[in-house]
C-alpha positions in Angstrom: 51.6 -154.5 -47.2 54.2 -151.7 -46.8 53.6 -148.2 -48.1 56.2 -148.7 -50.9 54.5 -152.0 -52.0 51.2 -150.2 -52.1 52.7 -147.4 -54.2 54.3 -150.0 -56.5 51.0 -151.7 -57.1 49.3 -148.4 -57.7 52.1 -147.5 -60.2 51.6 -150.8 -61.9 47.9 -150.0 -62.3 48.7 -146.5 -63.5 51.1 -147.9 -66.2 48.0 -149.2 -68.1 46.5 -145.7 -68.3 49.4 -143.6 -69.5 48.5 -140.7 -71.8 50.8 -142.2 -74.6 52.8 -145.3 -75.1 56.4 -144.9 -73.9 59.3 -145.4 -76.4 61.0 -148.8 -76.4 63.9 -147.8 -74.2 61.6 -146.6 -71.5 59.5 -149.7 -71.8 62.6 -151.8 -71.2 63.4 -149.7 -68.1 59.9 -150.2 -66.8 60.1 -153.9 -67.4 63.5 -154.2 -65.7 62.4 -152.1 -62.6 59.2 -154.2 -62.4 60.9 -157.5 -62.6 63.6 -156.6 -60.1 61.0 -155.0 -57.8 58.8 -158.1 -57.9 61.1 -161.0 -58.4 64.6 -159.8 -57.5 67.7 -160.7 -59.5 67.3 -162.3 -63.0 66.9 -166.1 -62.5 66.7 -167.5 -66.0 69.1 -168.3 -68.8 69.8 -165.5 -71.3 67.6 -166.0 -74.4 69.2 -167.0 -77.7 70.4 -164.6 -80.4 67.2 -165.0 -82.5 64.9 -164.0 -79.6 65.6 -160.2 -80.0 62.8 -158.9 -77.7 63.3 -161.5 -75.0 67.0 -160.9 -75.0 66.6 -157.1 -74.7 64.3 -157.6 -71.8 66.6 -160.0 -70.1 69.6 -157.7 -70.6 67.7 -154.7 -69.2 66.6 -156.8 -66.1 70.2 -158.2 -65.7 71.6 -154.6 -65.5 69.7 -154.2 -62.2 71.2 -157.4 -60.7 72.2 -156.8 -57.1 70.0 -153.8 -56.5 67.3 -154.2 -53.8 63.7 -154.8 -54.5 62.9 -151.6 -52.7 65.1 -149.4 -54.9 63.7 -151.1 -58.0 60.2 -150.5 -56.8 61.0 -146.8 -56.2 62.6 -146.5 -59.6 59.5 -148.0 -61.2 57.2 -145.6 -59.2 59.3 -142.6 -60.2 59.4 -143.5 -63.9 55.6 -144.0 -64.0 55.1 -140.7 -62.3 57.3 -138.9 -64.9 55.3 -140.5 -67.7 51.9 -139.3 -66.4 
């Protein structure tokens, strides 16, 4: 496992022990960075209008479309570090 992948997994573990819960916009950023860093570009249909949370998550992930897994993993790591 590469050093970045190791840091990414450590940041994922750290995300469960943050001093306080991040606001919703930060949670969406974390979700998007995590999904892009682990799965790559969004690969599902956009949820329907009544699925507000799922749609917001999908939109956040879709904004990162085309960015590399490595840059998304680094973004996730940096954001978790700033929240500690």
